[in-house]
Each structure stands twice: as structure tokens, then as C-alpha cells.
N, C-alpha and C positions, 0 to 999 in steps of 0.2 A: 503494499500500499505505500500511497505518497502520502506523508506527513508534513505539514507546513505548521511549524510553533511561530506564533505572532504576540510579540509585546509592543511596547509603544516606540522605544528608539532602536530596537535591534542592536543592542550593545551589550548588554547582561543577560537577561533572562532568555530570549528565545534561541541566541545563538548558544547557552550553554546547554539549553534543553535539548537543542539538536544535535549538540556533541555527545551528551550523555546517552541519548538516544542510540545514535549510531555506534557508540562505543559499546553498547549492551549487546547490540548484534553482531559485534565481533567480527565484522568481515562478511556476515551473510548478507546478501541484498535481498532479502525476502520483503524489505521495507526501504523507501528512500526518505530522506527528510532534507527540509530547507528551513530558513528561518527568514522572517520579514519584521519590518515595523510599521506601525500605522502613522508615525510622525511625519511630516513633509521633509524632514531633514535626515530621516532614519537613512543608514547605509544601503540595506536593500530594503526598498517600500513595497509594502504591500499593494499589489496591483491586481486587475483582473484576471490577469494571465496566470499568477499564483494562484488565486483562488481555484481556476479551472483545474488547474495541475493537480491541486492536493483533492485526496478524497477523505483525508480527515484534516481539520485544522484546529489545532491545540492553542487556545488563547489563554492569556496569563490572567485577565481580569473581565469581569462582567462587560466593563465599558468596552473591551474589544470585541466583545459578542454584539453589543448595541451596534456598534460602528458597522460591524459586518451586515447586521440585519437591515440597516438603513441604505447602505450602498451595494451589497450584494445579497438579497433577500432569498434567492433561489440557492444560494450557497450556504445558508445559515443552519441547515438539516446536518451538516459535516461538522458542525463546532462543538468541541468539548473544551468547558471552562476548566482552567487546573487550579485557580485560586493563588496566585502567587503575586503578592503586591510590589509596588515598583521600589526603587531607590536602593538597589543592591550595586555594589561595585562586581566588575565582570569576575575578578577572582575572589569574590567573598566566600568564605567556606561555609557560611550561614545559607547562602543562596543554593548552592550544590547540595547541602544537607536537606533542605526543603524540597528542591526540585526530585532528587534521587528517586526518591519512593514514588511520586507521581508518575514518573518518566517509566519506571518499572511497571506500576500498575497498568499505565496506558498501554504499552507494549504487550502485556499480558492479556488485556481486552483486545487488542488487535489479534494476536495469535489465535484466540480463542474464535474470534469472527471469523477468520480466514478458514480454521478447521471445519466450523460449522457450515460454510459456504461450499466446502468440497462436496 
């Protein structure tokens, strides 16, 4: 599955979430991951192309879900809210500790969904 991780600035939360997700896969290519941000100055901005690529959109906050519902209502059904607040530095151990179990749970859900679809 194609998984898009979304935060506001695409500096700390979503890039780390994508890296953790890919790290859990250990080179297995059953899922792909990217990250994007909703802010106009985000290094990788959330776009219609990114939304179309994604089969699952893992957002950090309800505000990101609300934005997607407003701009891409046809894609809102793909959204999973992880519930990770803002204001972490990219290398903050607290951010990694908060994200890791959420990413493991998401991967477990995706793998269960894949097996059920076969």
C-alpha cells in the first residue's frame, strides 16, 4: 500500500513517521511511504498528486483531516488520524517514542487489511 504521512511543516513529524514506517519494513517493499506538509512553505507540500498516490493518508492532527476534507473530500475516507501534536524538533526522542507505537499499530492494521483482501 502507498502510505502518505502528513503534518504541517514536513520537517519533524511526517518525515520521521515515514522513516519509522520504512524501517519497520526492513527493505520489504509491500508498502511504500512518503511524507508531505500542509503549510505553504513545507519542503514537500501536500498536493492532489500526493493524495491520489496514497491509499492511506496518516495525518498527525484532526486539523490535517479537516483540511483534507475541505480540499480533497473524495480522499477523506483514506485518512487515519495518529494524534501527534506539533512542536517537536526532528531529532527529539520524545517524538520518536510517541510515534513508534502508532506506526507499529498502523503497519499491523495495514498488514491485516492486506491479508484480508487476498
